[in-house]
C-alpha positions in Angstrom: -27.3 91.3 10.6 -28.9 89.1 8.0 -32.5 90.4 8.5 -33.7 93.3 6.4 -35.8 95.8 8.4 -39.4 95.7 6.9 -41.2 98.9 6.1 -44.1 98.0 8.4 -41.8 97.5 11.4 -42.3 100.0 14.3 -39.7 100.1 17.2 -40.9 98.9 20.5 -42.1 101.6 22.8 -39.9 101.6 25.9 -42.6 103.2 28.0 -44.5 99.9 27.8 -41.9 98.3 30.1 -43.5 100.2 33.0 -47.0 99.0 32.1 -48.8 95.7 32.9 -49.0 93.1 30.1 -52.8 93.7 29.9 -52.4 97.4 29.5 -49.9 97.0 26.6 -52.1 94.4 24.9 -55.2 96.6 25.2 -53.4 99.6 23.6 -52.3 97.4 20.7 -55.7 96.0 20.2 -57.2 99.5 19.9 -54.5 100.4 17.3 -55.1 97.2 15.2 -58.8 96.8 16.0 -59.9 95.5 12.5 -56.8 93.5 11.8 -56.8 89.7 12.2 -55.5 88.7 15.6 -55.8 84.9 15.8 -56.8 82.1 13.4 -57.1 78.4 14.0 -58.6 75.7 11.7 -62.1 76.6 12.9 -62.1 80.3 14.1 -60.7 83.6 13.1 -60.9 86.7 15.3 -59.9 90.3 14.7 -58.2 92.3 17.5 -61.5 93.9 18.5 -63.3 90.5 18.5 -60.5 88.9 20.6 -60.6 91.6 23.2 -64.4 91.6 23.5 -64.4 87.7 23.8 -61.8 87.9 26.5 -63.7 90.6 28.3 -66.8 88.4 28.4 -64.9 85.5 29.8 -63.1 87.8 32.3 -66.5 88.8 33.6 -67.5 85.2 34.3 -64.2 84.5 36.1 -64.2 87.8 38.1 -67.7 87.1 39.4 -67.1 83.5 40.2 -67.4 82.7 43.9 -64.1 80.7 43.8 -62.1 83.4 42.2 -60.2 85.6 44.6 -58.0 87.5 42.1 -55.4 84.8 42.2 -54.3 81.8 40.1 -56.4 80.1 37.5 -55.5 76.8 35.7 -56.1 76.6 31.9 -56.8 73.3 30.2 -57.0 73.9 26.4 -55.6 72.8 23.1 -53.6 75.2 21.0 -56.4 77.2 19.4 -58.2 80.6 19.5 -60.1 79.6 22.7 -56.9 79.3 24.6 -55.8 82.8 23.6 -59.3 84.1 24.7 -59.0 82.4 28.0 -55.4 83.5 28.7 -56.3 87.1 28.0 -59.4 86.8 30.2 -57.4 85.8 33.2 -55.1 88.7 32.8 -58.0 91.0 32.3 -59.7 89.7 35.5 -56.5 90.5 37.4 -55.5 86.8 37.9 -52.4 84.7 37.1 -52.8 82.0 34.5 -51.3 78.5 34.9 -51.4 76.4 31.7 -52.0 72.7 32.3 -51.5 69.8 29.8 -54.5 68.0 28.3 -52.2 65.3 27.0 -51.1 64.2 30.5 -53.0 62.3 33.1 -55.2 63.6 36.0 -52.4 63.1 38.6 -49.9 65.4 36.7 -52.5 68.1 36.2 -54.0 67.9 39.7 -50.5 68.1 41.2 -49.5 71.1 39.1 -52.8 73.0 39.9 -52.2 72.2 43.6 -48.6 73.3 43.6 -49.6 76.6 41.9 -52.4 77.3 44.4 -55.1 77.5 41.7 -58.6 78.4 42.8 -60.4 77.6 39.5 -60.0 75.7 36.3 -60.9 77.3 33.0 -61.3 74.6 30.3 -62.3 73.9 26.7 -65.5 71.9 26.2 -63.6 68.8 25.1 -61.6 68.8 28.3 -64.5 69.1 30.8 -64.1 65.5 31.9 -60.4 65.9 32.8 -60.9 69.3 34.4 -63.7 67.9 36.6 -61.3 65.3 38.1 -58.7 67.9 39.2 -60.7 68.8 42.3 -61.4 72.5 41.7 -64.5 74.5 40.4 -64.6 74.5 36.6 -65.6 77.1 34.1 -66.1 75.8 30.6 -65.3 78.2 27.7 -67.5 77.5 24.7 -67.5 79.6 21.5 -71.1 80.6 22.2 -70.0 81.9 25.6 -67.8 84.5 24.0 -70.8 86.3 22.5 -72.1 87.9 25.7 -72.0 91.5 26.8 -68.7 93.2 27.6 -69.0 94.7 31.1 -65.7 96.4 30.9 -63.9 94.4 33.6 -60.2 95.2 33.5 -58.3 94.9 36.7 -55.0 96.8 36.9 -51.9 94.9 38.1 -48.5 96.0 39.3 -45.8 95.3 36.7 -43.8 93.1 39.2 -46.8 90.9 40.1 -47.2 87.4 38.7 -48.7 87.1 35.2 -48.3 83.4 34.8 -46.8 80.2 36.1 -45.3 77.6 33.8 -44.0 74.2 34.8 -40.6 73.2 33.4 -40.5 70.0 31.3 -38.9 67.9 34.0 -36.9 65.7 31.6 -33.8 66.0 33.7 -35.3 66.6 37.1 -38.7 67.0 38.8 -40.8 69.7 37.2 -40.8 73.1 38.9 -43.3 75.9 38.7 -41.7 79.1 37.4 -43.4 82.4 38.3 -43.1 85.2 35.7 -44.0 88.8 36.1 -45.7 91.3 33.8 -42.5 93.3 33.5 -40.4 90.3 32.4 -42.9 89.1 29.8 -43.2 92.6 28.2 -39.5 92.9 28.1 -39.2 89.4 26.5 -41.6 90.5 23.9 -39.4 93.6 23.3 -36.3 91.4 22.8 -38.1 89.4 20.1 -39.6 92.5 18.5 -36.3 94.4 18.2 -34.2 91.5 17.0 -36.7 89.9 14.6 -38.4 93.0 13.4 -41.9 91.6 14.1 -44.6 93.8 12.6 -48.3 94.0 11.8 -47.9 92.2 8.5 -46.4 89.1 10.1 -48.4 85.9 10.4 -46.8 83.8 13.2 -47.1 80.1 13.7 -48.3 79.0 17.2 -47.9 75.2 17.2 -46.5 74.1 20.5 -48.8 73.0 23.3 -50.0 75.7 25.7 -48.1 74.2 28.6 -44.8 74.9 26.8 -43.5 78.3 28.0 -42.0 79.0 24.6 -45.5 79.8 23.3 -45.7 83.0 25.3 -42.9 84.7 23.3 -45.0 84.2 20.1 -48.3 85.2 21.7 -47.2 88.4 23.3 -44.7 89.6 20.7 -47.3 88.9 18.1 -50.3 90.6 19.7 -48.3 93.6 20.9 -47.1 94.3 17.3 -50.4 93.7 15.5 -49.4 90.4 13.9 -51.7 87.4 13.3 -51.3 84.3 15.5 -51.8 81.2 13.3 -52.7 78.6 16.0 -52.5 74.9 15.2 -52.6 71.9 17.5 -50.2 69.4 16.1 -51.1 66.6 18.5 -54.7 66.9 17.3 -54.3 67.5 13.6 -50.9 66.0 12.8 -47.7 67.1 11.1 -48.9 66.5 7.5 -51.8 68.9 8.0 -49.6 71.5 9.6 -47.5 71.8 6.4 -50.7 72.5 4.4 -51.9 74.9 7.1 -48.7 77.0 7.0 -49.1 77.4 3.3 -52.8 78.2 3.5 -52.2 80.8 6.2 -49.2 82.3 4.4 -47.2 82.1 7.7 -44.2 84.4 7.7 -42.5 83.4 11.0 -42.3 79.7 12.0 -41.4 78.9 15.6 -40.7 75.4 16.9 -38.2 73.0 18.3 -35.7 71.5 15.8 -37.3 68.0 15.8 -40.6 69.5 14.7 -38.9 71.7 12.1 -37.2 68.8 10.5 -40.4 66.7 10.5 -42.6 69.5 8.9 -40.1 70.8 6.3 -38.5 67.5 5.2 -39.5 68.3 1.6 -38.2 69.7 -1.7 -41.2 72.0 -2.0 -40.3 75.6 -1.4 -42.3 77.7 1.2 -42.5 81.1 -0.4 -44.0 83.2 2.4 -41.8 82.2 5.4 -39.2 84.9 6.0 -38.0 83.7 9.4 -37.5 80.4 11.2 -37.1 80.5 15.0 -35.6 77.3 16.5 -35.4 77.1 20.3 -35.7 74.5 23.0 -33.2 72.0 21.8 -30.0 71.7 19.7 -30.0 73.0 16.2 -27.3 71.7 13.8 -26.0 71.5 10.3 -28.9 69.3 9.2 -31.3 72.3 9.9 -29.2 74.4 7.5 -29.7 71.7 4.9 -33.5 71.9 5.4 -33.3 75.7 5.1 -31.5 75.4 1.8 -34.0 72.9 0.4 -37.3 74.1 1.5 -37.1 78.0 1.7 -36.3 80.9 -0.5 -32.8 82.4 -0.5 -34.0 85.4 1.6 -35.2 83.2 4.5 -33.2 83.4 7.7 -32.9 80.8 10.4 -32.5 82.1 14.0 -31.1 79.7 16.6 -31.9 81.0 20.0 -31.2 80.1 23.6 -33.8 80.8 26.3 -35.4 79.2 29.3 -38.7 79.4 31.2 -36.6 81.1 34.0 -35.1 83.9 31.9 -36.7 84.2 28.4 -34.5 84.8 25.4 -30.8 85.4 26.1 -28.9 84.7 22.9 -29.5 84.5 19.1 -27.6 83.4 16.1 -28.7 84.3 12.5 -28.0 81.9 9.6 -29.0 81.8 6.0 -28.7 79.4 3.1 -25.1 80.3 2.6 -24.1 79.4 6.2 -21.9 76.3 6.6 -21.6 74.2 9.7 -20.5 70.6 10.5 -22.0 70.2 13.9 -24.3 72.3 16.2 -25.2 75.8 15.4 -23.8 78.4 17.8 -26.2 80.1 20.2 -24.9 83.5 19.1 -24.8 87.0 20.4 -26.3 89.3 23.0 -29.9 90.5 23.1 -31.0 93.7 24.9 -30.5 93.9 28.7 -29.4 90.2 29.2 -25.8 89.7 30.3 -24.4 86.2 29.7 -21.2 84.9 31.3 -19.5 81.5 31.4 -18.7 80.7 35.1 -16.8 78.0 36.9 -18.2 75.9 39.8 -17.6 78.9 42.2 -19.5 81.3 40.0 -16.3 83.1 38.8 -16.2 84.1 35.1 -13.8 82.1 33.0 -11.7 83.2 30.0 -12.7 83.0 26.4 -13.0 79.5 24.9 -12.9 77.9 28.4 -15.9 75.7 29.1 -18.2 76.4 32.1 -21.8 77.0 33.1 -23.9 79.6 31.3 -25.1 82.3 33.7 -27.4 85.2 32.8 -27.9 88.5 34.7 -30.7 90.9 34.2 -33.5 92.9 35.8 -35.9 90.9 33.7 -35.6 87.3 34.9 -38.6 85.3 36.0 -39.6 86.0 39.6 -38.4 82.6 40.9 -39.8 79.1 41.7 -43.0 78.3 43.5 -42.3 77.8 47.2 -38.6 78.4 47.0 -36.7 81.3 48.6 -34.2 82.8 46.1 -30.8 81.3 46.6 -27.9 80.0 44.6 -29.1 76.4 45.2 -32.2 77.1 43.1 -30.2 78.7 40.3 -31.3 82.2 41.2 -29.2 84.6 43.2 -28.9 88.4 43.8 -26.5 90.2 41.5 -25.2 93.7 41.2 -27.0 97.0 40.5 -30.4 95.6 41.2 -29.9 92.8 38.7 -30.4 89.1 39.5 -28.6 86.1 38.3 -29.7 82.7 37.0 -27.4 79.7 36.4 -29.0 77.9 33.5 -27.6 74.4 34.0 -26.3 74.5 30.4 -22.6 74.3 29.8 -20.9 76.2 27.0 -18.0 78.4 25.8 -17.7 82.0 24.8 -15.7 82.9 21.7 -13.3 85.9 21.8 -15.8 87.8 19.6 -18.6 87.1 22.1 -20.4 84.3 20.3 -21.8 81.6 22.6 -21.5 77.9 21.9 -23.5 75.2 23.7 -21.7 72.1 25.0 -24.7 70.4 26.8 -26.4 70.2 30.1 -24.5 69.8 33.4 -26.5 66.6 33.7 -25.1 65.3 30.4 -21.5 65.2 31.8 -20.9 61.7 33.1 -17.8 59.8 34.3 -16.6 56.7 32.5 -13.5 54.9 33.9 -12.7 58.0 35.9 -12.9 60.4 33.0 -15.6 63.1 32.6 -17.2 62.9 29.2 -19.9 65.1 27.6 -22.8 63.1 26.0 -23.6 66.0 23.8 -20.1 66.1 22.4 -20.2 62.4 21.6 -23.6 62.8 19.9 -22.3 65.6 17.7 -19.3 63.5 16.6 -21.4 60.5 15.8 -24.0 62.6 13.9 -21.2 63.9 11.7 -20.6 60.3 10.4 -21.6 59.9 6.7 -25.0 58.1 6.6 -26.0 59.0 10.2 -28.9 61.3 10.5 -29.2 61.7 14.3 -27.7 60.2 17.4 -28.3 60.0 21.2 -25.9 58.7 23.8 -26.9 57.5 27.3 -25.1 56.1 30.3 -25.9 52.7 31.8 -24.4 50.3 34.3 -23.5 46.7 33.7 -23.8 43.7 36.1 -20.6 44.8 37.9 -22.0 48.3 38.4 -19.5 49.8 36.0 -20.7 52.7 33.8 -20.7 52.4 30.1 -22.1 54.4 27.1 -24.6 53.3 24.6 -25.3 55.1 21.3 -28.7 55.1 19.6 -28.3 56.0 15.9 -31.0 57.1 13.4 -29.5 56.3 9.9 -30.0 58.6 6.9 -32.8 57.8 4.5 -30.6 56.1 2.0 -28.0 54.8 4.4 -27.5 51.0 4.9 -25.1 50.5 7.8 -24.4 47.0 9.1 -23.6 46.7 12.8 -19.9 46.1 11.9 -19.6 49.0 9.6 -21.3 51.3 12.1 -19.0 50.2 14.9 -16.0 50.8 12.6 -17.2 54.2 11.6 -17.9 55.2 15.3 -14.4 53.9 16.3 -12.8 55.9 13.5 -14.7 59.1 14.5 -14.1 59.1 18.3 -11.1 58.8 20.5 -11.0 55.6 22.5 -12.3 57.0 25.8 -15.4 58.5 24.1 -16.5 55.4 22.2 -19.8 53.9 23.2 -19.5 50.2 24.0 -23.0 49.4 22.7 -24.6 50.6 19.5 -28.2 50.3 18.4 -30.0 51.6 15.3 -33.5 53.1 15.9 -36.1 54.6 13.6 -36.5 57.9 15.4 -35.3 59.7 18.5 -37.6 59.7 21.5 -39.3 63.1 22.2 -40.8 64.6 25.4 -44.3 66.1 25.6 -42.9 69.5 24.4 -41.1 68.0 21.4 -37.6 68.1 22.9 -35.3 65.1 22.6 -35.7 62.9 25.7 -32.6 60.9 26.5 -34.2 59.5 29.7 -36.7 57.6 27.5 -34.0 55.4 26.1 -34.1 51.8 27.3 -30.9 49.9 28.2 -29.4 48.1 25.2 -30.6 44.6 24.5 -28.3 41.7 25.6 -29.1 39.9 22.4 -26.1 39.1 20.1 -26.1 41.8 17.3 -26.0 41.0 13.6 -22.3 40.7 13.0 -22.8 39.5 9.4 -20.9 36.4 10.4 -22.7 33.1 11.4 -22.9 32.1 15.0 -20.6 29.2 15.8 -21.2 27.5 19.1 -18.4 26.4 21.5 -17.0 23.0 20.6 -15.3 21.9 23.8 -15.1 22.6 27.5 -12.5 25.3 27.2 -14.5 27.3 24.6 -17.7 26.9 26.7 -15.9 28.3 29.8 -14.5 31.2 27.7 -17.9 31.9 26.2 -19.5 32.1 29.6 -16.9 34.4 30.9 -17.2 36.8 28.0 -21.1 36.7 28.0 -21.1 37.7 31.6 -18.5 40.5 31.2 -20.0 42.0 28.0 -23.7 41.3 28.8 -24.2 39.8 25.4 -25.8 36.4 24.8 -24.8 34.2 23.0 -21.2 34.9 21.9 -19.9 32.6 19.2 -16.3 31.4 19.1 -15.5 33.4 15.9 -17.3 36.6 17.0 -15.0 39.7 17.2 -15.1 40.7 20.9 -14.1 44.3 20.0 -17.1 44.6 17.9 -19.2 43.4 20.8 -18.0 46.4 22.9 -14.9 45.1 24.7 -13.1 47.9 26.5 -9.7 47.9 28.2 -11.5 47.5 31.5 -13.5 44.5 30.1 -10.2 43.0 28.7 -8.4 43.3 32.0 -11.3 41.7 33.9 -11.6 38.9 31.4 -7.9 38.1 31.4 -7.9 37.9 35.2 -10.9 35.5 35.0 -9.2 33.3 32.3 -6.0 33.1 34.3 -7.9 31.9 37.4 -10.0 29.4 35.4 -7.1 27.9 33.4 -4.1 28.6 35.6 -2.2 30.2 32.8 -0.7 33.7 32.2 -1.7 35.3 28.9 -0.3 38.6 27.7 -3.2 41.0 27.0 -1.7 41.4 23.5 -3.1 38.0 22.7 -6.6 39.4 23.0 -6.0 42.5 20.8 -4.2 40.5 18.1 -7.0 38.0 17.6 -10.1 39.0 19.7 -12.1 35.8 19.4 -12.9 33.0 21.8 -11.5 30.5 19.3 -8.1 32.3 19.2 -8.0 32.6 23.0 -8.7 28.9 23.5 -5.9 28.1 21.2 -3.6 30.4 23.1 -4.6 28.8 26.4 -3.9 25.3 24.9 -0.5 26.4 23.7 0.3 27.8 27.1 -0.7 24.5 28.7 1.5 22.5 26.3 4.4 24.8 27.0 
């Protein structure tokens, strides 16, 4: 264990697992009444002030004619008002459902309808959007926090729904995940016990409210008397976030890897941060480099695996002395969460054999909205009162119990009959000198044949020509894994929650790339016919007679198809070796002429 147990740390009280989230938060607020609970760029509230403000709003919600003790949609930025509103819904006995102020009316109205919301609680700046959702609206202004506390606090069963979060929907349609008081309290316990969260910690809260990863920070922070340093990146920007973290003397930073790299891409050292939590996407060796450059030697990076459906299930601890070439491992067990690697039939496989990651626990989410629990949804009934969830992630378990991520089941595609993992290819390309990041996607050509395209973000000082990049990729990957098309891009596309979004990649352009050789047009009828054949097969226009067809992405399948076309057009038989020896239209034309003369 790389973390030192701080003197302020107090072990989690296991009796809290039998209490509702609101009961646990109320007890903690009484213990830490005068301590700072939440701060944003405009407001700061102590625990006593936070609980009073939430009680005032809870009174308004509880007395509202549309509220029937059920589900309430929240439309807020990431700030103190959101924390007040969230706690108010719990206090009124309802279930909170975060919406997304960055998305359109249709998405928010659909989510609110799917969740069965009765009411929308919103920030003043989002009244217009809230009013279009089609439900009664309660606007939460700072001035409305200052009323009288009537003492409304509705008791809830620990297995009742506390919240509903919608999955990101980057690989499939978004689904509403129901989560209980018991599982949220236990998830807070997992973070408390593994990260030693204590009352002296100041924890960053920077992801949008709709992102389910925020709840682990909110509840593990408030239960332990820490301060939530809330900052809306979409409103204030990444540059201001860096200054905010210093100003607030944040000790625990939590974010997705893409945000972490953007914020801490600096040689300035952050003195106060003791812990970095990376979750929600792949962390790799480049994140260790950032750790070494921007943090003190005692700072620890924790790479975690979790999901909306199950909370935290694995953690790996690294420090500035850690060395990796590719992805960081997902690590080792956390309390009460059993992880297995299973095959297609759900049977556990041996160590180091790839399969799907499955988690079993009493503390999983309650399930999906409107779906009966079944294996087809990912949830199923396990042994001894536990339930199982198949995550859709693929991975391998070391002999020592360390979990490694391979990718998503959706990321495994078939090319020329062979199954290939897009994540594996991305890691191999990202390891090339001068390459910062890489994404690989599958597309289909005019013949409906699948091919791979790589989108590469070069390093700051790297200057790769198309030819040198193709050469480096070919040297790094075996033939069946090589992308046929390569493009350089400035940055990887990100989804609303900051994760890398492969689905946002557009098909590669059919324009001839910069081969660092001049384009030479066909000079006679034979060369014109050959150029037309290759332009159609490779989907590249134009192709010059001296262009290297291998650099343009010619595969063995392309070669076979092209040779067949050439034999039909010119009534000659050419050995395929002719193509591999001199892969240009000019050389092929000469070979055809020689065959004619013979």
